[in-house]
Legacy VTK file of the C-alpha trace (Angstrom):
# vtk DataFile Version 3.0
C-alpha trace
ASCII
DATASET POLYDATA
POINTS 64 float
0.196 -0.069 -0.001
1.243 3.534 -0.976
0.700 6.496 1.175
-0.026 9.697 -0.617
3.073 11.801 -1.130
2.997 15.191 0.569
-0.507 14.274 2.735
-0.712 13.414 6.157
1.426 14.139 9.296
4.934 13.245 10.400
5.769 12.166 13.824
9.464 12.308 14.417
11.594 11.133 17.605
15.370 9.750 18.084
14.365 6.621 17.125
11.604 6.668 14.229
9.484 8.714 12.147
6.244 7.918 11.074
3.872 9.189 8.420
0.022 8.896 9.198
-2.251 9.508 6.153
-5.963 9.619 5.628
-7.153 7.532 3.064
-10.976 8.064 3.205
-12.297 4.847 5.113
-8.615 4.084 6.535
-5.698 5.279 8.325
-2.504 4.247 7.166
1.012 4.604 9.281
4.124 3.949 7.823
7.917 4.682 8.866
8.934 7.352 6.776
12.804 6.735 7.013
12.416 3.117 5.484
9.887 3.081 3.040
10.458 -0.794 2.333
8.354 -1.587 5.224
4.641 -2.333 4.902
2.519 0.203 6.120
-0.239 -0.481 9.055
-3.676 0.328 8.004
-6.681 0.703 10.394
-10.260 1.250 9.626
-10.846 5.345 10.446
-13.226 4.656 13.250
-11.061 2.199 15.208
-8.097 4.580 14.966
-10.062 7.278 16.160
-11.359 5.438 18.953
-7.813 4.473 19.713
-6.730 7.887 19.988
-9.624 9.170 21.682
-8.878 6.502 24.333
-5.242 7.541 24.598
-6.364 11.057 25.063
-8.647 10.421 27.770
-6.501 7.838 29.648
-8.839 5.146 29.265
-11.563 7.331 30.978
-14.903 7.722 29.646
-15.585 11.083 28.279
-17.975 12.076 31.054
-15.368 11.044 33.791
-12.789 14.044 32.878
LINES 1 65
64 0 1 2 3 4 5 6 7 8 9 10 11 12 13 14 15 16 17 18 19 20 21 22 23 24 25 26 27 28 29 30 31 32 33 34 35 36 37 38 39 40 41 42 43 44 45 46 47 48 49 50 51 52 53 54 55 56 57 58 59 60 61 62 63
């Protein structure tokens, strides 16, 4: 799966760089330093729920 060039966001740390792209119904994540590795792909709804869970530390929205 190829990610669109110039689209998405890049996250960098000393150890890794990742590119995240929205592909309409899926979110794809790849290592931007090693493009030979296969990207990970998740349904958009599942990825959004995962990120929201990280932001709320696993607590329901009303428990903030």
